[in-house]
N, C-alpha and C positions, 0 to 999 in steps of 0.2 A: 263649929257644926260641921264643915267639909272633916276639919280633922274629923270628928265623929263617926263619922257613917265611909271613908275612909276605914276609919276601923273597921268595921261593922265590916266593912270587905272584908279585912286582910282575912277577917274571924272564919270567913266559909273559905276560905281562897284555899282552906290551913285541910279541912274533909276537902277526901281527895273522894267523896262519894255528890254532890255534886254535883260539879262539872259531866260526870254520865243518865245520872235522870236533868240536864238542863240540854245534852245533848239525847236522849230518849222526850223528848220534848217538842226536839224538830224532823222527824223521822221520821213525824206521821204522815202526811202529805204528798213526796218522792211515795212510796205505792201506792197510793189511789188515785192519783195524775195516773202512774202505769197505768191500773186494772181498768179506769175511764179511753185510755188513745188505748184501746183495745180494737180492733175493727169492727172487730161482734159491739161493744158499743158503740159506738163513732160511727152504728149508720143504725142509731134510734135516731138523731138528732140528723136534721137538714142544716143548724148552721152553727157556724163557733161558738157562735154565740147563746146560743141553747147550751152545746155545749159545758163551753166554760159558765154558766148560771146551775145549771143541777154540781159539778163539783168543789161548787162555790160551796153550796147546800149544800154537797158530801161533809165539803170537810165540817162546815161548822155542826153540819149531825152529828159528825161518832164525832167532831174534833173537843167536845164537850168530856164523853163516855176518854176515850185518851186520849187527854192533858188531862182530868182532873185528878187522875195517880202520879200522874209525873211533876204536880204543882204539890198535888199531896209529902209526895216523897222529896220535895226542895224541905219544906216544911216543918216534918219530923229530922230530915236528921236536921236542919239548923237548931230543932230542940233537942236536940240529945237520942234516939231512939235509935236505938241497936235496930243490925242488915232485920235482922227476922223481924220485929216487930214492928218494921216500914213497909218488908214484903203479906207482911196481916192485915197490915189500915190499910195501904194498896188496890189486895184480893178487896177488902172489903166494898170498898170503893167500889169497884169496877160492877160484883155483886149486886152495889144494892143503885146503882145507875141502870143495870139492863135490867132489875128491876120492874123501879120505877118507869123504864120505854114503855114496854111491856105491859104494864093498867095500866099506860097514858096513850097507848096504840091496839090495846081491842076494846 
């Protein structure tokens, strides 16, 4: 079983697109953290614990919308889909997520 798993991971390493998609999944929290640490945002909170709580909710709230296309991109690349198909699929997922979120919030 371990040999099978290592063989599958070797296949994934051969695809050059997958490391970039995984890297993009780790890039969305730093810009949100920088935005939350601006003086204008820091003035809204009395304690750093409140700031952290809102930042955590912010990352989780937008995390689905930002991370879901990355995950779908990895799965699509793993299935052998071409780059244009992956881009269209990921854009469609973001569009559906935004539409669904607007429907829920209105």
